C-alpha positions in Angstrom: -0.2 -0.1 -0.2 1.7 3.4 -1.0 1.1 6.5 1.2 -0.7 9.5 0.3 1.7 11.9 2.3 5.2 10.8 2.6 8.1 13.7 3.3 11.3 14.0 5.2 12.0 16.7 7.4 13.9 18.3 9.9 12.0 20.5 12.8 13.5 24.2 12.6 13.3 26.4 15.5 10.5 28.5 14.0 8.8 25.6 13.2 8.7 24.5 16.9 7.7 28.1 18.4 4.9 28.4 15.7 3.6 25.0 16.5 4.0 26.0 20.5 1.8 29.0 19.7 -0.8 27.2 17.9 -1.0 24.2 20.0 -1.6 26.8 23.1 -3.9 28.8 21.1 -5.8 25.3 20.4 -5.9 24.4 24.3 -7.2 27.4 25.5 -10.9 27.6 25.4 -12.1 30.7 23.3 -14.4 31.0 26.7 -11.6 31.6 28.9 -10.1 34.2 26.7 -13.1 36.2 26.3 -13.7 35.9 30.2 -10.1 37.4 30.9 -10.4 40.0 27.7 -14.1 41.2 29.4 -12.8 41.4 33.2 -9.7 43.5 31.9 -12.0 46.3 29.6 -14.2 46.1 33.1 -11.0 46.8 35.1 -10.0 49.4 32.7 -13.3 51.2 32.4 -13.9 51.3 36.0 -10.2 52.9 36.8 -11.1 55.3 34.1 -14.8 56.4 35.8 -12.7 56.3 39.1 -10.2 58.9 37.5 -12.5 61.0 36.2 -15.3 61.2 38.8 -13.9 59.5 42.0 -10.9 60.7 42.7 -10.8 62.3 46.3 -7.2 61.5 47.2 -3.6 60.6 46.2 -4.7 57.1 47.2 -7.7 57.1 45.3 -6.0 57.9 42.5 -3.0 55.2 42.8 -5.8 52.9 43.0 -7.4 54.0 39.7 -3.9 53.8 38.0 -3.4 50.6 39.4 -6.8 49.2 38.1 -6.2 51.1 34.6 -2.8 49.2 34.3 -4.5 45.5 35.6 -7.0 46.0 32.9 -4.6 46.8 30.3 -2.4 43.8 31.3 -5.5 41.7 31.1 -6.8 42.7 28.0 -3.2 42.1 26.3 -2.4 39.1 28.0 -3.3 36.4 25.5 -2.3 38.6 22.4 0.8 39.8 23.7 2.1 38.7 27.0 1.1 34.9 26.8 2.5 34.7 23.2 5.6 36.7 24.3 6.2 34.0 27.1 5.4 31.0 25.1 8.0 32.1 22.3 10.8 32.7 24.7 9.9 29.2 26.2 9.7 27.1 23.0 12.9 28.7 21.4 14.4 28.0 24.7 13.5 24.6 24.6 14.6 24.0 21.2 18.1 25.5 21.6 18.7 23.2 24.5 17.4 19.7 22.8 18.5 21.0 19.3 21.4 18.3 19.1 18.5 15.6 20.1 16.6 16.6 16.9 17.1 14.1 13.8 15.4 14.3 10.2 12.2 12.5 10.5 9.9 11.1 7.7 6.1 11.1 7.9 4.2 8.7 6.1 0.3 8.9 5.8 -1.4 5.7 4.5 -5.6 5.5 4.4 -5.6 3.4 7.6 -2.3 4.4 9.7 0.3 7.1 10.3 4.1 6.3 10.7 6.9 8.3 11.9 10.4 7.3 11.4 13.8 8.9 12.6 17.2 7.7 13.9 15.9 7.6 17.4 12.1 6.2 16.9 9.5 4.2 14.7 6.0 5.1 15.3 3.3 3.3 13.7 -0.4 4.5 14.5 -3.5 2.7 13.4 -6.2 5.6 12.4 -8.2 4.6 15.3 -5.7 5.6 17.8 -5.6 9.5 16.8 -7.5 11.6 19.0 -7.4 14.8 16.8 -5.5 16.4 14.2 -5.3 20.0 14.0 -4.2 22.2 11.7 -2.8 25.5 12.0 -1.0 28.5 10.0 2.3 26.7 10.0 1.7 23.1 11.5 -0.3 20.1 11.8 -0.4 18.3 14.9 -1.3 15.3 15.5 -2.9 14.1 19.3 -2.5 10.5 20.2 -4.4 11.7 23.2 -4.8 15.2 24.8 -1.2 15.5 26.0 0.7 13.5 23.6 1.3 14.5 20.0 3.4 14.8 17.1 3.5 17.6 14.6 5.3 18.4 11.1 5.4 21.8 9.4 2.8 22.5 6.4 5.5 23.7 4.7 6.4 20.2 4.2 3.4 19.3 2.0 1.4 20.2 -0.9 -2.4 21.2 -0.9 -3.6 18.2 -2.4 -2.0 16.5 0.4 -3.2 18.8 2.7 -7.0 17.9 1.7 -6.4 13.9 1.8 -4.9 14.9 5.3 -8.3 16.5 6.2 -10.2 13.8 4.7 -8.1 11.2 6.7 -9.0 13.5 9.5 -12.8 13.4 9.6 -14.8 14.2 12.5 -11.4 14.7 14.5 -10.1 17.2 12.3 -10.0 20.7 13.7 -8.6 24.1 12.0 -6.9 26.5 14.6 -7.2 30.0 13.8 -4.6 32.0 14.8 -3.5 35.6 14.6 
């Protein structure tokens, strides 16, 4: 049987960082992001209103400034702060583990997935795949909620990507990352 996808690749630092950002985006429920954003907007508005209408002393002014700063932090948390922390952590992890990374070959058949490298050989039946997530730059294949493998989208063509989407079926999910 011939695989519909067979590519050999090496993970770059940029690939690893992008995958980390996309994985984090997938794992944080949208509801959580909306709650933090709403709390930030509320804190910012309350701080501004307090500064304008309720500033009676230096202590009150300081409290409202802190509230404004907390609101701004919460509003920018997922888009700026969290992304920066993930980017730094992923880059550091890649730098430390770079020597352990070897080229890999991925083969995807209609009924299974194979990953081959110098230090591992995985054969995973289609039924063992928990979820397949496609981001802007990566495809992440979850074997369960915590264990995953990934490969960069740059190594596959659009027709192969369409076949991968069909292979994923109901377990296929698109990650929207800005």
